C-alpha positions as CSV (number, residue, x, y, z in Angstrom):
1,M,96.1,114.6,59.4
2,E,97.6,111.5,57.6
3,K,101.1,113.0,58.0
4,D,100.5,113.1,61.8
5,V,99.4,109.5,61.8
6,N,102.5,108.4,59.8
7,T,104.8,110.5,62.1
8,F,103.2,108.9,65.2
9,E,103.5,105.4,63.8
10,R,107.2,106.1,62.9
11,Q,107.9,107.4,66.4
12,T,106.2,104.4,67.9
13,K,108.3,102.0,65.9
14,L,111.5,103.9,66.8
15,L,110.6,103.8,70.5
16,E,109.8,100.0,70.3
17,E,113.2,99.5,68.6
18,L,114.9,101.5,71.3
19,V,113.3,99.5,74.1
20,K,114.3,96.3,72.4
21,W,117.9,97.2,72.1
22,T,118.0,98.8,75.6
23,K,116.8,95.5,77.0
24,V,119.5,93.5,75.2
25,A,122.2,95.9,76.1
26,N,121.4,96.0,79.8
27,Y,120.3,92.4,80.5
28,D,123.6,91.3,82.1
29,K,123.8,94.5,84.3
30,V,120.2,94.1,85.5
31,K,120.7,90.4,86.3
32,E,123.9,91.3,88.3
33,I,122.0,94.0,90.3
34,L,119.0,91.6,90.9
35,A,121.4,88.9,92.1
36,R,123.3,91.2,94.4
37,V,120.3,92.9,95.9
38,L,118.1,89.7,96.1
39,D,120.9,87.5,97.6
40,D,118.6,85.0,99.3
41,D,115.3,83.2,98.7
42,N,113.4,85.3,101.3
43,K,114.4,88.5,99.5
44,K,113.5,87.0,96.1
45,N,110.1,85.8,97.4
46,A,109.5,89.3,98.9
47,Y,110.4,90.9,95.6
48,M,108.1,88.5,93.7
49,L,105.2,89.2,96.1
50,T,105.6,93.0,95.8
51,G,102.9,94.7,93.8
52,K,100.5,91.7,94.0
53,G,98.0,93.6,96.3
54,L,99.5,92.3,99.5
55,N,100.4,94.7,102.4
56,R,103.8,94.7,104.1
57,D,102.7,92.4,106.9
58,K,101.4,89.7,104.5
59,I,104.5,89.9,102.3
60,S,106.7,89.8,105.4
61,T,104.9,86.7,106.7
62,K,104.8,84.9,103.3
63,A,108.4,85.7,102.4
64,K,109.7,84.9,105.9
65,I,111.4,88.3,106.2
66,N,111.4,90.8,109.0
67,K,109.1,93.8,108.3
68,N,111.9,96.3,108.9
69,D,114.2,94.3,106.6
70,L,111.4,94.3,103.9
71,T,111.2,98.1,104.1
72,K,115.0,98.3,103.8
73,L,114.8,96.0,100.8
74,W,112.2,98.1,99.1
75,K,114.3,101.2,99.7
76,L,117.4,99.5,98.2
77,C,115.3,98.3,95.3
78,I,114.1,101.8,94.5
79,I,117.6,103.2,94.7
80,T,118.9,100.4,92.3
81,G,115.9,100.8,89.9
82,L,114.4,97.4,90.6
83,V,111.2,98.7,92.1
84,E,109.1,101.9,91.7
85,K,106.9,103.5,94.3
86,V,103.6,105.0,93.2
87,G,101.9,107.4,95.5
88,G,103.0,109.3,98.6
89,K,104.3,108.1,101.9
90,R,101.9,105.2,102.0
91,G,102.2,104.5,98.3
92,K,102.5,101.1,96.7
93,Y,105.6,99.4,95.4
94,Y,105.8,97.7,92.0
95,T,108.6,95.5,90.7
96,L,110.0,96.3,87.3
97,F,111.5,93.0,86.4
98,N,110.3,89.4,86.4
99,L,112.9,87.1,88.2
100,E,112.0,84.2,85.8
101,D,113.3,86.3,82.9
102,F,116.7,86.3,84.6
103,D,116.7,82.7,85.9
104,L,116.7,84.0,89.5
105,V,113.6,82.4,90.9
106,P,113.9,81.2,94.5
107,T,115.0,77.6,95.1
108,E,111.8,77.0,96.9
109,G,108.7,77.0,94.7
110,K,105.4,78.6,95.5
111,N,104.3,75.4,97.2
112,G,107.2,75.6,99.6
113,K,108.9,72.5,98.2
114,K,112.5,72.6,96.9
115,E,112.6,72.7,93.1
116,D,115.1,70.6,91.1
117,N,117.5,72.5,89.0
């Protein structure tokens, strides 16, 4: 039994190490994809609101993006690996990256005022 625990701990450490190096190796590529797909503040805001328990109508209104454009954005984000969809046709979308980690937050803050850079 102890051998199994040691094997599990070793595997866990190796996986954690793999995740760490994968993040480092792919940071620039992920940032490039995020910047290309989320090329305006409305798209960035929509991305940041995704997975927060809001439906499409509320995200569309808050992010000031057309509902059809939001659906297209989600589809593109799935294709590019920025979002995952859980569930069937009416499933929920979840973002896989935090825009703050890539210095890609919208120029308008949550309070609607322009932020100084």
